C-alpha positions as CSV (number, residue, x, y, z in Angstrom):
1,M,0.0,0.0,0.0
2,G,1.3,3.4,-0.9
3,F,1.7,6.4,1.4
4,G,2.2,10.2,1.1
5,I,5.1,12.2,2.5
6,L,4.9,16.0,3.2
7,C,8.3,17.4,2.5
8,I,9.1,20.8,4.1
9,A,12.1,23.0,4.5
10,D,13.4,26.5,5.2
11,A,10.7,28.0,7.4
12,H,13.3,30.3,8.9
13,G,11.1,31.2,11.8
14,R,8.4,33.0,9.7
15,E,4.8,33.1,10.8
16,A,3.8,32.7,7.2
17,A,5.5,29.3,7.3
18,L,3.3,28.2,10.2
19,A,0.2,29.0,8.3
20,A,1.4,27.2,5.2
21,L,2.4,24.2,7.4
22,E,-1.1,23.9,8.9
23,K,-2.7,24.1,5.4
24,F,-0.4,21.3,4.0
25,L,-1.0,19.1,7.1
26,G,-4.7,19.2,6.0
27,R,-3.7,16.8,3.2
28,K,-3.2,14.2,5.9
29,P,0.2,12.9,5.1
30,D,1.4,9.6,6.5
31,L,4.8,11.1,7.3
32,A,6.4,14.6,7.4
33,L,10.1,15.2,6.5
34,V,11.6,18.4,7.7
35,A,14.8,19.3,5.7
36,G,16.2,21.9,8.1
37,D,16.2,25.6,8.8
38,V,13.0,25.6,10.8
39,T,14.4,28.6,12.6
40,H,16.7,31.5,11.7
41,R,19.7,31.5,14.0
42,G,17.6,29.6,16.5
43,G,14.7,32.1,16.7
44,P,12.2,33.5,17.2
45,P,11.6,32.2,20.7
46,G,9.0,29.5,20.9
47,F,8.9,28.9,17.1
48,L,10.2,25.3,17.4
49,E,7.5,24.4,19.8
50,K,4.8,26.0,17.6
51,F,6.1,24.3,14.5
52,F,6.5,20.8,15.7
53,G,3.5,21.2,17.9
54,A,1.3,21.7,14.8
55,I,2.7,18.5,13.3
56,E,2.1,16.6,16.6
57,K,-1.5,18.0,16.9
58,A,-2.2,16.7,13.3
59,G,-1.1,13.2,14.4
60,V,1.6,13.0,11.7
61,P,4.9,11.2,12.4
62,V,7.9,13.4,11.7
63,L,11.6,13.1,10.9
64,A,13.8,16.1,10.8
65,V,17.3,17.4,10.3
66,H,18.8,20.7,11.4
67,G,19.8,23.2,8.8
68,N,22.9,25.4,8.4
69,M,21.0,28.4,9.8
70,D,19.6,26.5,12.8
71,S,21.7,27.0,15.9
72,P,23.4,24.2,17.8
73,Q,20.7,24.6,20.4
74,V,18.1,23.7,17.8
75,R,20.0,20.6,17.0
76,E,20.1,19.7,20.7
77,W,16.3,20.4,21.0
78,L,15.5,18.1,18.1
79,A,17.7,15.4,19.5
80,A,16.1,15.7,23.0
81,K,12.6,15.4,21.4
82,G,13.7,12.3,19.4
83,L,13.2,14.1,16.1
84,E,16.8,14.5,14.9
85,L,17.7,12.1,12.0
86,H,21.2,13.5,11.4
87,G,23.6,10.6,11.5
88,K,20.8,8.1,12.0
89,R,18.7,5.6,10.0
90,V,15.0,5.0,10.8
91,S,12.6,2.6,9.0
92,F,9.1,3.6,8.2
93,K,6.6,1.4,6.4
94,G,9.4,-0.7,4.9
95,I,11.6,2.3,3.7
96,D,14.9,3.4,5.4
97,F,15.3,7.1,6.0
98,A,18.8,8.4,6.6
99,G,19.6,12.0,7.8
100,L,22.2,14.7,7.0
101,G,21.8,18.1,8.7
102,G,23.7,21.4,8.4
103,G,25.4,22.5,5.2
104,A,28.5,21.8,3.4
105,V,31.4,24.2,3.9
106,S,30.6,27.2,1.8
107,P,31.7,30.8,1.2
108,L,28.7,31.9,3.2
109,H,30.2,30.8,6.5
110,T,26.9,29.9,8.1
111,L,26.2,28.5,11.6
112,I,26.4,24.8,11.1
113,E,28.6,23.5,8.2
114,Y,30.4,20.1,7.9
115,S,33.5,19.2,5.9
116,E,33.0,16.8,3.0
117,E,35.0,14.2,5.0
118,E,32.6,14.5,8.0
119,I,29.6,14.2,5.6
120,A,31.0,11.0,4.1
121,R,31.8,9.6,7.6
122,V,28.3,10.4,9.0
123,L,26.1,9.5,6.1
124,A,27.7,6.8,3.9
125,P,27.3,3.8,6.3
126,L,23.5,4.6,6.6
127,V,22.6,4.5,2.9
128,G,21.5,1.6,0.7
129,P,19.2,1.0,-2.3
130,N,16.1,1.0,-0.1
131,T,17.0,4.4,1.5
132,I,15.5,7.9,1.2
133,I,18.1,10.5,2.3
134,L,16.8,13.5,4.2
135,S,19.4,16.2,3.8
136,H,19.4,20.0,4.3
137,A,22.0,20.5,1.6
138,P,21.5,19.3,-2.0
139,P,24.0,17.2,-3.8
140,W,26.8,18.9,-5.8
141,G,26.2,19.4,-9.5
142,T,22.4,19.5,-9.4
143,K,20.2,22.5,-10.3
144,A,19.6,23.1,-6.6
145,D,23.3,23.4,-5.9
146,D,23.9,26.6,-7.8
147,I,22.4,29.7,-6.2
148,G,23.9,32.1,-8.7
149,E,27.0,34.3,-9.1
150,G,29.2,31.2,-9.0
151,I,28.2,30.2,-5.5
152,H,27.6,26.5,-5.0
153,V,26.0,25.2,-1.8
154,G,25.8,21.4,-2.5
155,S,27.9,18.6,-1.1
156,V,30.4,16.6,-3.2
157,A,30.4,13.8,-0.6
158,L,26.6,13.6,-0.8
159,R,26.8,13.4,-4.6
160,K,29.4,10.6,-4.4
161,I,27.2,8.6,-1.9
162,I,24.3,8.9,-4.2
163,E,26.3,7.6,-7.2
164,E,27.8,4.7,-5.3
165,R,24.9,3.7,-3.0
166,R,22.0,4.4,-5.4
167,P,19.3,5.3,-2.8
168,L,15.7,5.6,-3.8
169,A,15.6,9.4,-3.4
170,V,17.1,12.5,-1.7
171,V,14.8,15.1,-0.2
172,C,16.7,18.4,0.4
173,G,16.2,22.1,0.9
174,H,18.8,24.9,1.6
175,A,18.8,26.9,-1.6
176,H,15.8,29.2,-1.7
177,E,16.1,29.9,-5.4
178,T,15.0,26.5,-6.8
179,Q,12.5,23.7,-6.6
180,G,11.9,20.6,-8.7
181,T,13.1,17.1,-9.3
182,E,16.0,15.6,-11.3
183,M,17.8,12.3,-11.5
184,V,21.3,11.6,-10.3
185,G,21.8,8.2,-11.8
186,K,18.8,6.1,-10.7
187,T,18.2,8.4,-7.6
188,L,15.4,10.9,-7.6
189,V,16.4,14.3,-6.1
190,V,13.5,16.3,-4.7
191,K,14.5,19.9,-4.1
192,V,11.9,21.3,-1.6
193,P,10.9,25.0,-2.0
194,P,10.9,27.3,1.1
195,L,8.0,26.9,3.5
196,M,8.5,30.6,4.4
197,H,7.3,31.3,0.8
198,G,4.2,29.2,1.4
199,K,5.5,26.2,-0.6
200,A,6.3,22.5,0.0
201,A,6.6,19.2,-1.8
202,W,4.6,15.9,-1.7
203,L,6.3,12.6,-2.4
204,E,4.1,9.5,-3.1
205,L,5.5,6.1,-2.4
206,P,6.3,3.6,-3.8
207,S,5.7,5.4,-7.1
208,L,8.2,8.2,-6.2
209,E,6.0,10.7,-7.8
210,A,6.6,14.3,-6.5
211,V,4.3,17.3,-6.8
212,F,4.9,20.8,-5.5
213,L,2.4,22.5,-3.2
214,E,1.5,26.2,-2.6
């Protein structure tokens, strides 16, 4: 039997993102994936509780990773609540979900960035052909990686893991400029648009059909 996943990213602490989240939860997803940057530098105060409280109130299971603009305290909060997927693998309805938070090292020097070596060490052992990767950062060399003016925000290590391990899909956020799907080898990459702009994505399994919501 199939199931639907609500994929959301980049709320950045905006009240408009909360309104959009509640609207999309009305579609009654079987699972919510949160691809980071729920807050902006950890704030505003109480936003995390409102955001994940809305998902809990809707009765939807949720897996999340922190983003590069979430603070270390946000990562600790997610871990304490049992929501943080970074460096972990969880099975849901026969599919493995593996998490990668933060961003790759970039010219932007944001709050939480990991070296390519650290990304490979954390993520590679978790990924197989029955895996969906939940990552804040996109893979290098995809449309979602290039944010203009020669600035790339994707991960080379993530791209290599995709090519070598051939997971089912990657759900990512991070770059606000893009949304859409593309293939890296046999792996579907779903670039989720920013929730702060009132947008999200919906991924249907096992068909791996993605649609974009607003």
